[in-house]
DRENDRENDO-415741 format. One record per residue: residue number from 0; residue in one letter; x, y, z of N, C-alpha, C in turn. Coordinates in steps of 0.05 Angstrom, whole numbers, plus 5000, padded with zeros to 4 digits. Layout:
   kolmar   sekol     nu     nv     nw    cau    cav    caw     cu     cv     cw
      NUM       A      X      Y      Z      X      Y      Z      X      Y      Z
...
END
This chain:
   kolmar   sekol     nu     nv     nw    cau    cav    caw     cu     cv     cw
        0       M   5781   5985   4138   5763   6005   4162   5754   6027   4145
        1       Y   5730   6032   4131   5726   6056   4114   5711   6081   4139
        2       L   5715   6097   4125   5692   6119   4147   5684   6143   4110
        3       V   5658   6156   4127   5652   6172   4103   5645   6203   4116
        4       L   5654   6215   4102   5658   6240   4122   5639   6253   4096
        5       E   5618   6277   4113   5605   6299   4098   5619   6319   4099
        6       Y   5621   6345   4088   5629   6365   4103   5626   6379   4070
        7       T   5624   6410   4085   5633   6434   4084   5658   6451   4065
        8       A   5657   6451   4054   5690   6483   4060   5709   6479   4032
        9       P   5707   6503   4026   5731   6513   4002   5732   6502   3985
       10       S   5725   6508   3954   5725   6491   3929   5756   6481   3924
       11       D   5778   6498   3952   5801   6488   3946   5824   6470   3957
       12       F   5796   6458   3970   5805   6450   4002   5813   6416   3989
       13       N   5786   6409   3975   5786   6375   3961   5815   6369   3945
       14       D   5848   6388   3932   5854   6380   3928   5874   6382   3949
       15       K   5877   6402   3959   5901   6384   3984   5900   6374   4006
       16       L   5869   6370   4006   5858   6350   4021   5882   6307   4008
       17       K   5877   6321   3973   5878   6295   3952   5910   6297   3958
       18       I   5930   6313   3962   5967   6312   3977   5966   6307   3998
       19       Q   5952   6313   4019   5957   6307   4041   5942   6268   4038
       20       L   5922   6256   4035   5921   6233   4032   5945   6210   4011
       21       N   5947   6227   3994   5976   6221   3977   6002   6211   3994
       22       R   6002   6225   4009   6025   6225   4019   6034   6209   4054
       23       D   6000   6200   4060   5997   6186   4088   6002   6160   4075
       24       E   6014   6145   4085   6027   6113   4085   6011   6106   4093
       25       N   5978   6092   4120   5961   6093   4128   5941   6089   4101
       26       V   5937   6105   4078   5916   6119   4070   5929   6098   4049
       27       L   5908   6073   4036   5905   6068   4016   5881   6069   3992
       28       R   5863   6077   3989   5846   6081   3977   5823   6107   3997
       29       Y   5818   6122   3972   5803   6149   3989   5788   6159   3945
       30       M   5772   6159   3966   5748   6186   3932   5725   6191   3948
       31       F   5732   6220   3932   5714   6239   3940   5682   6242   3920
       32       T   5669   6239   3926   5638   6253   3916   5623   6274   3927
       33       K   5615   6294   3899   5600   6327   3915   5572   6320   3921
       34       L   5558   6323   3933   5525   6311   3943   5519   6343   3916
       35       D   5502   6332   3910   5474   6343   3899   5465   6360   3910
       36       K   5441   6371   3915   5438   6388   3934   5396   6360   3937
       37       H   5400   6339   3927   5374   6327   3928   5382   6301   3947
       38       A   5424   6290   3943   5428   6281   3967   5437   6295   3987
       39       V   5431   6327   3991   5434   6334   4024   5414   6334   4034
       40       A   5390   6338   4011   5363   6328   4041   5352   6304   4045
       41       Y   5362   6282   4022   5360   6266   4043   5374   6245   4067
       42       N   5396   6254   4048   5421   6268   4084   5409   6262   4110
       43       T   5392   6296   4110   5389   6298   4121   5365   6288   4148
       44       R   5341   6274   4113   5332   6271   4128   5330   6238   4140
       45       K   5351   6238   4136   5357   6205   4140   5370   6208   4163
       46       K   5389   6225   4177   5400   6225   4196   5373   6230   4224
       47       G   5355   6238   4218   5324   6254   4237   5324   6271   4240
       48       N   5347   6296   4218   5344   6324   4231   5320   6335   4206
       49       Y   5291   6323   4207   5273   6333   4202   5270   6362   4194
       50       D   5268   6387   4222   5268   6412   4214   5300   6424   4207
       51       A   5306   6425   4197   5338   6424   4195   5337   6435   4163
       52       E   5355   6455   4154   5348   6469   4120   5377   6457   4117
       53       P   5360   6436   4091   5393   6435   4076   5404   6441   4060
       54       K   5436   6441   4067   5434   6455   4061   5455   6444   4031
       55       T   5464   6466   4014   5472   6459   3985   5510   6450   3993
       56       A   5518   6433   3989   5544   6409   3977   5554   6437   3960
       57       E   5585   6432   3968   5596   6440   3960   5632   6424   3954
       58       A   5647   6433   3935   5665   6416   3942   5693   6430   3947
END
């Protein structure tokens, strides 16, 4: 199963999340990607939120 999750969090959150994912035997692989402002705007438009202000991505 694949899961794509877009979130905004403090910068140290990814490190804490990586530790938890490494401990979980059910998680085989994971990948984090930081979105730039253009990717965030594209995702906002694609979701149909044309009136929403694109937010800056924060890892």
